[in-house]
mmCIF file of the N, C-alpha and C atoms, coordinates in Angstrom:
data_MODEL
# 
_entry.id   MODEL 
# 
loop_
_atom_site.group_PDB 
_atom_site.id 
_atom_site.type_symbol 
_atom_site.label_atom_id 
_atom_site.label_alt_id 
_atom_site.label_comp_id 
_atom_site.label_asym_id 
_atom_site.label_entity_id 
_atom_site.label_seq_id 
_atom_site.pdbx_PDB_ins_code 
_atom_site.Cartn_x 
_atom_site.Cartn_y 
_atom_site.Cartn_z 
_atom_site.occupancy 
_atom_site.B_iso_or_equiv 
_atom_site.pdbx_formal_charge 
_atom_site.auth_seq_id 
_atom_site.auth_comp_id 
_atom_site.auth_asym_id 
_atom_site.auth_atom_id 
_atom_site.pdbx_PDB_model_num 
ATOM 1   N N  . MET A 1 1  ? -25.106 -10.491 52.069  1.00 0.00 ? 1  MET A N  1 
ATOM 2   C CA . MET A 1 1  ? -24.149 -10.617 50.980  1.00 0.00 ? 1  MET A CA 1 
ATOM 3   C C  . MET A 1 1  ? -22.924 -9.754  51.257  1.00 0.00 ? 1  MET A C  1 
ATOM 4   N N  . ASN A 1 2  ? -21.811 -10.204 50.765  1.00 0.00 ? 2  ASN A N  1 
ATOM 5   C CA . ASN A 1 2  ? -20.563 -9.473  50.933  1.00 0.00 ? 2  ASN A CA 1 
ATOM 6   C C  . ASN A 1 2  ? -20.378 -8.531  49.756  1.00 0.00 ? 2  ASN A C  1 
ATOM 7   N N  . GLU A 1 3  ? -20.374 -7.225  50.005  1.00 0.00 ? 3  GLU A N  1 
ATOM 8   C CA . GLU A 1 3  ? -20.273 -6.240  48.927  1.00 0.00 ? 3  GLU A CA 1 
ATOM 9   C C  . GLU A 1 3  ? -18.857 -6.119  48.380  1.00 0.00 ? 3  GLU A C  1 
ATOM 10  N N  . ASP A 1 4  ? -17.848 -6.486  49.168  1.00 0.00 ? 4  ASP A N  1 
ATOM 11  C CA . ASP A 1 4  ? -16.463 -6.354  48.720  1.00 0.00 ? 4  ASP A CA 1 
ATOM 12  C C  . ASP A 1 4  ? -16.130 -7.314  47.586  1.00 0.00 ? 4  ASP A C  1 
ATOM 13  N N  . SER A 1 5  ? -16.744 -8.485  47.576  1.00 0.00 ? 5  SER A N  1 
ATOM 14  C CA . SER A 1 5  ? -16.410 -9.467  46.552  1.00 0.00 ? 5  SER A CA 1 
ATOM 15  C C  . SER A 1 5  ? -16.961 -9.090  45.184  1.00 0.00 ? 5  SER A C  1 
ATOM 16  N N  . SER A 1 6  ? -17.979 -8.215  45.104  1.00 0.00 ? 6  SER A N  1 
ATOM 17  C CA . SER A 1 6  ? -18.556 -7.849  43.816  1.00 0.00 ? 6  SER A CA 1 
ATOM 18  C C  . SER A 1 6  ? -17.655 -6.890  43.036  1.00 0.00 ? 6  SER A C  1 
ATOM 19  N N  . ASN A 1 7  ? -16.779 -6.163  43.723  1.00 0.00 ? 7  ASN A N  1 
ATOM 20  C CA . ASN A 1 7  ? -15.910 -5.201  43.045  1.00 0.00 ? 7  ASN A CA 1 
ATOM 21  C C  . ASN A 1 7  ? -14.600 -5.817  42.567  1.00 0.00 ? 7  ASN A C  1 
ATOM 22  N N  . GLN A 1 8  ? -14.295 -7.031  42.981  1.00 0.00 ? 8  GLN A N  1 
ATOM 23  C CA . GLN A 1 8  ? -13.040 -7.664  42.606  1.00 0.00 ? 8  GLN A CA 1 
ATOM 24  C C  . GLN A 1 8  ? -13.155 -8.318  41.240  1.00 0.00 ? 8  GLN A C  1 
ATOM 25  N N  . GLN A 1 9  ? -12.030 -8.374  40.538  1.00 0.00 ? 9  GLN A N  1 
ATOM 26  C CA . GLN A 1 9  ? -12.000 -9.047  39.242  1.00 0.00 ? 9  GLN A CA 1 
ATOM 27  C C  . GLN A 1 9  ? -11.984 -10.554 39.462  1.00 0.00 ? 9  GLN A C  1 
ATOM 28  N N  . PRO A 1 10 ? -12.504 -11.305 38.491  1.00 0.00 ? 10 PRO A N  1 
ATOM 29  C CA . PRO A 1 10 ? -12.411 -12.774 38.610  1.00 0.00 ? 10 PRO A CA 1 
ATOM 30  C C  . PRO A 1 10 ? -10.955 -13.221 38.671  1.00 0.00 ? 10 PRO A C  1 
ATOM 31  N N  . ARG A 1 11 ? -10.713 -14.354 39.282  1.00 0.00 ? 11 ARG A N  1 
ATOM 32  C CA . ARG A 1 11 ? -9.335  -14.821 39.459  1.00 0.00 ? 11 ARG A CA 1 
ATOM 33  C C  . ARG A 1 11 ? -8.643  -15.119 38.141  1.00 0.00 ? 11 ARG A C  1 
ATOM 34  N N  . GLY A 1 12 ? -9.380  -15.605 37.151  1.00 0.00 ? 12 GLY A N  1 
ATOM 35  C CA . GLY A 1 12 ? -8.776  -15.961 35.879  1.00 0.00 ? 12 GLY A CA 1 
ATOM 36  C C  . GLY A 1 12 ? -8.381  -14.757 35.041  1.00 0.00 ? 12 GLY A C  1 
ATOM 37  N N  . LYS A 1 13 ? -9.038  -13.614 35.238  1.00 0.00 ? 13 LYS A N  1 
ATOM 38  C CA . LYS A 1 13 ? -8.740  -12.423 34.431  1.00 0.00 ? 13 LYS A CA 1 
ATOM 39  C C  . LYS A 1 13 ? -7.753  -11.535 35.159  1.00 0.00 ? 13 LYS A C  1 
ATOM 40  N N  . LYS A 1 14 ? -6.800  -11.011 34.386  1.00 0.00 ? 14 LYS A N  1 
ATOM 41  C CA . LYS A 1 14 ? -5.780  -10.133 34.950  1.00 0.00 ? 14 LYS A CA 1 
ATOM 42  C C  . LYS A 1 14 ? -5.663  -8.924  34.033  1.00 0.00 ? 14 LYS A C  1 
ATOM 43  N N  . ASP A 1 15 ? -5.592  -7.739  34.593  1.00 0.00 ? 15 ASP A N  1 
ATOM 44  C CA . ASP A 1 15 ? -5.443  -6.531  33.794  1.00 0.00 ? 15 ASP A CA 1 
ATOM 45  C C  . ASP A 1 15 ? -3.981  -6.408  33.375  1.00 0.00 ? 15 ASP A C  1 
ATOM 46  N N  . VAL A 1 16 ? -3.721  -6.704  32.088  1.00 0.00 ? 16 VAL A N  1 
ATOM 47  C CA . VAL A 1 16 ? -2.336  -6.671  31.614  1.00 0.00 ? 16 VAL A CA 1 
ATOM 48  C C  . VAL A 1 16 ? -1.835  -5.248  31.423  1.00 0.00 ? 16 VAL A C  1 
ATOM 49  N N  . PHE A 1 17 ? -2.736  -4.277  31.391  1.00 0.00 ? 17 PHE A N  1 
ATOM 50  C CA . PHE A 1 17 ? -2.345  -2.877  31.209  1.00 0.00 ? 17 PHE A CA 1 
ATOM 51  C C  . PHE A 1 17 ? -2.266  -2.117  32.530  1.00 0.00 ? 17 PHE A C  1 
ATOM 52  N N  . ALA A 1 18 ? -2.259  -2.815  33.642  1.00 0.00 ? 18 ALA A N  1 
ATOM 53  C CA . ALA A 1 18 ? -2.270  -2.152  34.950  1.00 0.00 ? 18 ALA A CA 1 
ATOM 54  C C  . ALA A 1 18 ? -1.007  -1.322  35.184  1.00 0.00 ? 18 ALA A C  1 
ATOM 55  N N  . ASP A 1 19 ? 0.129   -1.770  34.685  1.00 0.00 ? 19 ASP A N  1 
ATOM 56  C CA . ASP A 1 19 ? 1.393   -1.072  34.939  1.00 0.00 ? 19 ASP A CA 1 
ATOM 57  C C  . ASP A 1 19 ? 1.759   -0.064  33.854  1.00 0.00 ? 19 ASP A C  1 
ATOM 58  N N  . PHE A 1 20 ? 0.903   0.088   32.838  1.00 0.00 ? 20 PHE A N  1 
ATOM 59  C CA . PHE A 1 20 ? 1.212   0.971   31.721  1.00 0.00 ? 20 PHE A CA 1 
ATOM 60  C C  . PHE A 1 20 ? 0.311   2.200   31.719  1.00 0.00 ? 20 PHE A C  1 
ATOM 61  N N  . ASP A 1 21 ? 0.701   3.195   30.918  1.00 0.00 ? 21 ASP A N  1 
ATOM 62  C CA . ASP A 1 21 ? -0.132  4.382   30.753  1.00 0.00 ? 21 ASP A CA 1 
ATOM 63  C C  . ASP A 1 21 ? -1.412  4.008   30.027  1.00 0.00 ? 21 ASP A C  1 
ATOM 64  N N  . PRO A 1 22 ? -2.494  4.749   30.235  1.00 0.00 ? 22 PRO A N  1 
ATOM 65  C CA . PRO A 1 22 ? -3.734  4.482   29.490  1.00 0.00 ? 22 PRO A CA 1 
ATOM 66  C C  . PRO A 1 22 ? -3.562  4.673   27.989  1.00 0.00 ? 22 PRO A C  1 
ATOM 67  N N  . ASP A 1 23 ? -2.605  5.507   27.586  1.00 0.00 ? 23 ASP A N  1 
ATOM 68  C CA . ASP A 1 23 ? -2.350  5.740   26.166  1.00 0.00 ? 23 ASP A CA 1 
ATOM 69  C C  . ASP A 1 23 ? -1.872  4.461   25.480  1.00 0.00 ? 23 ASP A C  1 
ATOM 70  N N  . VAL A 1 24 ? -1.129  3.634   26.187  1.00 0.00 ? 24 VAL A N  1 
ATOM 71  C CA . VAL A 1 24 ? -0.639  2.370   25.626  1.00 0.00 ? 24 VAL A CA 1 
ATOM 72  C C  . VAL A 1 24 ? -1.820  1.454   25.315  1.00 0.00 ? 24 VAL A C  1 
ATOM 73  N N  . LYS A 1 25 ? -2.813  1.431   26.180  1.00 0.00 ? 25 LYS A N  1 
ATOM 74  C CA . LYS A 1 25 ? -4.006  0.601   25.960  1.00 0.00 ? 25 LYS A CA 1 
ATOM 75  C C  . LYS A 1 25 ? -4.751  1.058   24.716  1.00 0.00 ? 25 LYS A C  1 
ATOM 76  N N  . VAL A 1 26 ? -4.884  2.364   24.516  1.00 0.00 ? 26 VAL A N  1 
ATOM 77  C CA . VAL A 1 26 ? -5.581  2.901   23.350  1.00 0.00 ? 26 VAL A CA 1 
ATOM 78  C C  . VAL A 1 26 ? -4.822  2.564   22.074  1.00 0.00 ? 26 VAL A C  1 
ATOM 79  N N  . ARG A 1 27 ? -3.495  2.741   22.083  1.00 0.00 ? 27 ARG A N  1 
ATOM 80  C CA . ARG A 1 27 ? -2.703  2.431   20.887  1.00 0.00 ? 27 ARG A CA 1 
ATOM 81  C C  . ARG A 1 27 ? -2.732  0.953   20.560  1.00 0.00 ? 27 ARG A C  1 
ATOM 82  N N  . THR A 1 28 ? -2.730  0.108   21.591  1.00 0.00 ? 28 THR A N  1 
ATOM 83  C CA . THR A 1 28 ? -2.777  -1.332  21.360  1.00 0.00 ? 28 THR A CA 1 
ATOM 84  C C  . THR A 1 28 ? -4.105  -1.744  20.754  1.00 0.00 ? 28 THR A C  1 
ATOM 85  N N  . LYS A 1 29 ? -5.201  -1.195  21.258  1.00 0.00 ? 29 LYS A N  1 
ATOM 86  C CA . LYS A 1 29 ? -6.514  -1.518  20.702  1.00 0.00 ? 29 LYS A CA 1 
ATOM 87  C C  . LYS A 1 29 ? -6.629  -1.050  19.254  1.00 0.00 ? 29 LYS A C  1 
ATOM 88  N N  . LYS A 1 30 ? -6.075  0.132   18.962  1.00 0.00 ? 30 LYS A N  1 
ATOM 89  C CA . LYS A 1 30 ? -6.136  0.645   17.594  1.00 0.00 ? 30 LYS A CA 1 
ATOM 90  C C  . LYS A 1 30 ? -5.311  -0.221  16.644  1.00 0.00 ? 30 LYS A C  1 
ATOM 91  N N  . MET A 1 31 ? -4.122  -0.633  17.065  1.00 0.00 ? 31 MET A N  1 
ATOM 92  C CA . MET A 1 31 ? -3.282  -1.485  16.227  1.00 0.00 ? 31 MET A CA 1 
ATOM 93  C C  . MET A 1 31 ? -3.928  -2.847  16.008  1.00 0.00 ? 31 MET A C  1 
ATOM 94  N N  . LEU A 1 32 ? -4.560  -3.388  17.027  1.00 0.00 ? 32 LEU A N  1 
ATOM 95  C CA . LEU A 1 32 ? -5.254  -4.664  16.893  1.00 0.00 ? 32 LEU A CA 1 
ATOM 96  C C  . LEU A 1 32 ? -6.436  -4.539  15.933  1.00 0.00 ? 32 LEU A C  1 
ATOM 97  N N  . MET A 1 33 ? -7.141  -3.419  15.981  1.00 0.00 ? 33 MET A N  1 
ATOM 98  C CA . MET A 1 33 ? -8.251  -3.182  15.063  1.00 0.00 ? 33 MET A CA 1 
ATOM 99  C C  . MET A 1 33 ? -7.748  -3.107  13.624  1.00 0.00 ? 33 MET A C  1 
ATOM 100 N N  . TYR A 1 34 ? -6.643  -2.391  13.391  1.00 0.00 ? 34 TYR A N  1 
ATOM 101 C CA . TYR A 1 34 ? -6.067  -2.307  12.048  1.00 0.00 ? 34 TYR A CA 1 
ATOM 102 C C  . TYR A 1 34 ? -5.635  -3.684  11.554  1.00 0.00 ? 34 TYR A C  1 
ATOM 103 N N  . PHE A 1 35 ? -5.054  -4.482  12.421  1.00 0.00 ? 35 PHE A N  1 
ATOM 104 C CA . PHE A 1 35 ? -4.602  -5.822  12.046  1.00 0.00 ? 35 PHE A CA 1 
ATOM 105 C C  . PHE A 1 35 ? -5.782  -6.719  11.659  1.00 0.00 ? 35 PHE A C  1 
ATOM 106 N N  . ILE A 1 36 ? -6.861  -6.643  12.415  1.00 0.00 ? 36 ILE A N  1 
ATOM 107 C CA . ILE A 1 36 ? -8.039  -7.467  12.120  1.00 0.00 ? 36 ILE A CA 1 
ATOM 108 C C  . ILE A 1 36 ? -8.678  -7.042  10.808  1.00 0.00 ? 36 ILE A C  1 
ATOM 109 N N  . ILE A 1 37 ? -8.781  -5.731  10.568  1.00 0.00 ? 37 ILE A N  1 
ATOM 110 C CA . ILE A 1 37 ? -9.343  -5.249  9.297   1.00 0.00 ? 37 ILE A CA 1 
ATOM 111 C C  . ILE A 1 37 ? -8.465  -5.696  8.136   1.00 0.00 ? 37 ILE A C  1 
ATOM 112 N N  . PHE A 1 38 ? -7.150  -5.589  8.287   1.00 0.00 ? 38 PHE A N  1 
ATOM 113 C CA . PHE A 1 38 ? -6.227  -6.031  7.242   1.00 0.00 ? 38 PHE A CA 1 
ATOM 114 C C  . PHE A 1 38 ? -6.383  -7.527  6.975   1.00 0.00 ? 38 PHE A C  1 
ATOM 115 N N  . ALA A 1 39 ? -6.519  -8.314  8.037   1.00 0.00 ? 39 ALA A N  1 
ATOM 116 C CA . ALA A 1 39 ? -6.669  -9.761  7.877   1.00 0.00 ? 39 ALA A CA 1 
ATOM 117 C C  . ALA A 1 39 ? -7.960  -10.114 7.152   1.00 0.00 ? 39 ALA A C  1 
ATOM 118 N N  . ILE A 1 40 ? -9.042  -9.403  7.448   1.00 0.00 ? 40 ILE A N  1 
ATOM 119 C CA . ILE A 1 40 ? -10.323 -9.662  6.778   1.00 0.00 ? 40 ILE A CA 1 
ATOM 120 C C  . ILE A 1 40 ? -10.243 -9.283  5.309   1.00 0.00 ? 40 ILE A C  1 
ATOM 121 N N  . VAL A 1 41 ? -9.609  -8.158  4.999   1.00 0.00 ? 41 VAL A N  1 
ATOM 122 C CA . VAL A 1 41 ? -9.461  -7.733  3.601   1.00 0.00 ? 41 VAL A CA 1 
ATOM 123 C C  . VAL A 1 41 ? -8.613  -8.738  2.828   1.00 0.00 ? 41 VAL A C  1 
ATOM 124 N N  . MET A 1 42 ? -7.521  -9.201  3.423   1.00 0.00 ? 42 MET A N  1 
ATOM 125 C CA . MET A 1 42 ? -6.674  -10.187 2.748   1.00 0.00 ? 42 MET A CA 1 
ATOM 126 C C  . MET A 1 42 ? -7.393  -11.526 2.581   1.00 0.00 ? 42 MET A C  1 
ATOM 127 N N  . LEU A 1 43 ? -8.189  -11.902 3.549   1.00 0.00 ? 43 LEU A N  1 
ATOM 128 C CA . LEU A 1 43 ? -8.966  -13.136 3.447   1.00 0.00 ? 43 LEU A CA 1 
ATOM 129 C C  . LEU A 1 43 ? -9.985  -13.037 2.312   1.00 0.00 ? 43 LEU A C  1 
ATOM 130 N N  . PHE A 1 44 ? -10.664 -11.904 2.224   1.00 0.00 ? 44 PHE A N  1 
ATOM 131 C CA . PHE A 1 44 ? -11.624 -11.689 1.144   1.00 0.00 ? 44 PHE A CA 1 
ATOM 132 C C  . PHE A 1 44 ? -10.910 -11.695 -0.215  1.00 0.00 ? 44 PHE A C  1 
ATOM 133 N N  . GLY A 1 45 ? -9.744  -11.060 -0.295  1.00 0.00 ? 45 GLY A N  1 
ATOM 134 C CA . GLY A 1 45 ? -8.974  -11.060 -1.533  1.00 0.00 ? 45 GLY A CA 1 
ATOM 135 C C  . GLY A 1 45 ? -8.522  -12.464 -1.920  1.00 0.00 ? 45 GLY A C  1 
ATOM 136 N N  . GLY A 1 46 ? -8.153  -13.269 -0.956  1.00 0.00 ? 46 GLY A N  1 
ATOM 137 C CA . GLY A 1 46 ? -7.760  -14.639 -1.236  1.00 0.00 ? 46 GLY A CA 1 
ATOM 138 C C  . GLY A 1 46 ? -8.913  -15.495 -1.719  1.00 0.00 ? 46 GLY A C  1 
ATOM 139 N N  . PHE A 1 47 ? -10.071 -15.299 -1.136  1.00 0.00 ? 47 PHE A N  1 
ATOM 140 C CA . PHE A 1 47 ? -11.244 -16.059 -1.569  1.00 0.00 ? 47 PHE A CA 1 
ATOM 141 C C  . PHE A 1 47 ? -11.667 -15.678 -2.978  1.00 0.00 ? 47 PHE A C  1 
ATOM 142 N N  . THR A 1 48 ? -11.613 -14.392 -3.287  1.00 0.00 ? 48 THR A N  1 
ATOM 143 C CA . THR A 1 48 ? -12.054 -13.970 -4.623  1.00 0.00 ? 48 THR A CA 1 
ATOM 144 C C  . THR A 1 48 ? -11.040 -14.370 -5.691  1.00 0.00 ? 48 THR A C  1 
ATOM 145 N N  . SER A 1 49 ? -9.752  -14.361 -5.390  1.00 0.00 ? 49 SER A N  1 
ATOM 146 C CA . SER A 1 49 ? -8.773  -14.745 -6.391  1.00 0.00 ? 49 SER A CA 1 
ATOM 147 C C  . SER A 1 49 ? -8.720  -16.265 -6.585  1.00 0.00 ? 49 SER A C  1 
ATOM 148 N N  . ALA A 1 50 ? -9.070  -17.016 -5.574  1.00 0.00 ? 50 ALA A N  1 
ATOM 149 C CA . ALA A 1 50 ? -9.048  -18.476 -5.669  1.00 0.00 ? 50 ALA A CA 1 
ATOM 150 C C  . ALA A 1 50 ? -10.245 -19.006 -6.446  1.00 0.00 ? 50 ALA A C  1 
ATOM 151 N N  . SER A 1 51 ? -11.294 -18.224 -6.534  1.00 0.00 ? 51 SER A N  1 
ATOM 152 C CA . SER A 1 51 ? -12.505 -18.707 -7.211  1.00 0.00 ? 51 SER A CA 1 
ATOM 153 C C  . SER A 1 51 ? -12.441 -18.512 -8.719  1.00 0.00 ? 51 SER A C  1 
ATOM 154 N N  . SER A 1 52 ? -11.513 -17.739 -9.218  1.00 0.00 ? 52 SER A N  1 
ATOM 155 C CA . SER A 1 52 ? -11.477 -17.514 -10.676 1.00 0.00 ? 52 SER A CA 1 
ATOM 156 C C  . SER A 1 52 ? -10.488 -18.420 -11.390 1.00 0.00 ? 52 SER A C  1 
# 
């Protein structure tokens, strides 16, 4: 078996944060988490207000 091919990323996946600081990746993940939580809360609020 060729050991070099196991360490390479798949062709379809690309590290979009390769050229940025690691801090940018952390801030992006945190902002995405806040956005998803906000979207779930708003979705729940919409469902509860539509049912009354």
